[in-house]
C-alpha positions in Angstrom: -27.2 31.7 -39.4 -24.6 33.4 -37.1 -26.6 32.2 -34.1 -26.2 28.6 -35.4 -22.4 29.0 -35.8 -22.1 30.4 -32.3 -24.2 27.6 -30.9 -22.1 25.1 -32.8 -18.9 26.6 -31.4 -20.2 26.6 -27.9 -21.3 23.0 -28.2 -17.9 22.0 -29.6 -16.0 23.7 -26.7 -18.3 22.1 -24.2 -17.8 18.7 -25.8 -14.0 19.2 -25.7 -14.2 20.1 -22.0 -16.2 16.9 -21.2 -13.8 14.7 -23.3 -10.5 16.3 -22.3 -11.1 17.1 -18.7 -11.5 13.5 -17.5 -8.4 12.5 -19.4 -6.4 15.3 -17.8 -7.5 14.6 -14.3 -6.8 10.9 -14.7 -3.1 11.4 -15.5 -0.8 9.7 -13.0 1.7 11.4 -10.8 4.4 8.8 -10.0 5.4 10.3 -6.7 1.9 11.0 -5.4 2.2 8.7 -2.4 5.7 10.0 -1.4 6.0 10.4 2.3 2.5 9.2 2.9 1.3 6.9 5.7 -1.3 4.2 5.6 -2.9 2.5 8.6 -3.5 -1.1 7.6 -5.3 -4.2 8.9 -3.3 -7.3 8.6 -5.0 -10.7 8.8 -3.1 -14.1 8.5 -4.2 -17.7 8.3 -2.4 -20.8 7.4 -0.5 -23.7 8.9 2.0 -23.8 11.7 4.9 -26.2 11.5 7.8 -27.5 13.6 10.5 -29.2 11.6 8.7 -31.7 9.4 5.6 -31.8 11.6 2.4 -29.8 10.8 1.1 -28.6 14.1 -2.2 -27.4 12.8 -4.0 -24.3 11.6 -3.1 -20.8 12.8 -4.5 -17.3 12.4 -4.1 -13.8 13.7 -4.6 -10.2 13.0 -2.9 -6.9 13.8 -2.8 -3.2 12.9 0.3 -1.6 11.4 1.4 1.4 9.5 3.1 1.6 6.1 5.3 4.6 5.1 5.8 5.1 1.4 8.9 6.9 0.0 9.3 7.6 -3.7 12.7 7.9 -5.3 12.2 9.9 -8.5 15.7 9.3 -9.7 15.5 5.6 -9.6 11.7 5.6 -10.1 10.7 3.3 -7.3 8.9 3.2 -4.0 10.3 1.9 -0.8 7.7 0.8 1.8 8.6 0.8 5.5 6.4 -1.2 7.8 5.9 -0.1 11.4 4.4 -2.6 13.8 3.8 -2.4 17.5 5.3 -4.8 20.0 2.9 -7.5 21.3 3.5 -6.6 24.9 5.0 -3.1 25.1 2.6 -0.4 23.7 5.3 2.2 23.3 7.7 0.0 21.4 7.5 -0.1 17.6 9.5 -2.0 15.0 10.7 -0.6 11.7 11.3 -2.8 8.7 12.2 -1.5 5.3 11.2 -3.6 2.4 12.7 -4.0 -1.1 12.1 -1.3 -3.6 9.0 -1.6 -5.9 10.0 -0.2 -9.3 7.4 1.8 -11.3 7.6 -1.0 -13.9 5.8 -3.3 -11.4 3.0 -0.7 -10.7 0.4 -1.3 -13.4 -2.1 1.2 -14.6 -1.2 4.3 -16.6 -3.8 6.1 -14.6 -5.4 5.6 -11.2 -6.4 3.0 -9.9 -3.2 0.9 -10.0 -2.1 -2.6 -9.2 1.2 -3.1 -7.4 2.9 -6.4 -8.1 5.6 -7.1 -5.5 6.8 -10.2 -7.4 9.7 -11.6 -5.3 9.8 -8.5 -3.1 8.1 -8.6 0.3 6.9 -6.5 3.2 8.3 -7.6 6.5 6.4 -7.1 9.8 7.9 -7.8 13.2 6.1 -7.6 16.5 8.9 -8.3 18.9 8.6 -12.0 18.7 7.3 -13.2 15.4 8.4 -12.1 11.9 5.9 -12.1 9.0 7.0 -11.9 5.3 4.1 -10.8 3.1 4.2 -11.2 -0.7 1.2 -9.2 -1.8 -0.2 -7.9 -5.0 -2.4 -4.9 -4.0 -4.8 -2.6 -5.6 -4.6 1.1 -4.9 -7.6 3.4 -5.2 -6.3 7.0 -5.5 -8.3 10.2 -5.7 -6.2 13.1 -6.8 -6.4 16.5 -8.5 -3.2 16.5 -10.5 -0.4 16.1 -8.0 -2.6 16.8 -5.0 -3.7 13.7 -3.2 -7.2 13.7 -1.8 -7.6 10.1 -0.6 -6.1 6.7 -1.1 -6.8 3.1 0.0 -5.0 -0.2 -0.6 -6.4 -3.7 -0.6 -4.8 -6.9 -1.7 -5.6 -8.9 -4.8 -3.5 -11.8 -3.5 -1.2 -12.3 -0.6 1.0 -15.1 0.6 2.7 -15.1 4.0 5.6 -16.9 5.6 6.0 -16.6 9.4 8.9 -17.3 11.7 7.8 -17.7 15.3 9.8 -16.7 18.4 9.8 -20.3 19.6 11.3 -21.7 16.5 8.1 -22.8 14.7 7.2 -21.4 11.3 4.1 -21.0 9.2 2.8 -20.4 5.7 -0.5 -19.4 4.3 -2.5 -16.5 3.0 -3.0 -13.0 4.2 -5.1 -9.9 3.8 -3.7 -6.4 3.8 -6.0 -3.4 3.5 -6.1 0.1 4.8 -6.3 3.8 4.0 -4.2 7.0 4.0 -3.8 8.7 7.4 -2.5 12.2 8.1 0.9 12.1 9.7 -0.5 13.6 12.9 -2.7 10.6 13.3 0.3 8.2 13.4 1.2 7.4 17.0 4.2 9.5 18.2 6.2 6.5 19.2 5.6 4.9 15.8 6.6 8.1 14.0 9.8 8.5 16.0 10.9 4.9 15.2 9.7 4.4 11.7 10.1 7.7 9.8 
């Protein structure tokens, strides 16, 4: 009879570990992406216009970096974009976007959906300016507050572009990428955008 009680207790403890452990490991840590860098692929497609005239379709793609900074007091993230000049490899451009409050980051555990709403990410390549209005999905693997890996991909994305020659464009975009160690960010980009 005592053997059955011990077995029952062991089974109850094991069941508690299986039930509680996943819940504990899934708890969010709001600032987990603080001071983290993502290398992202940016793809754009839409229509190019001049005044009231539609000139035709346009598309393009580029690589860029995102630097995430979390403000625990205000409970929001600020995302800085870092894009290389189209012609000068050592020149990078920093643009700091509007803050994304935690109230616009959905998911009480990982993964999460980030809704930028009227906020945007600005990218500039030395000639053209791109304003992206994304909603993106973050897949985060963590052990408590220790980040192991993270990726982002967009759920939806609208883009407005202002071209160097005075034309402009609008359309859709794709933004996806993954976490990179700071030592993998080009030194020129790091010096300009950190």
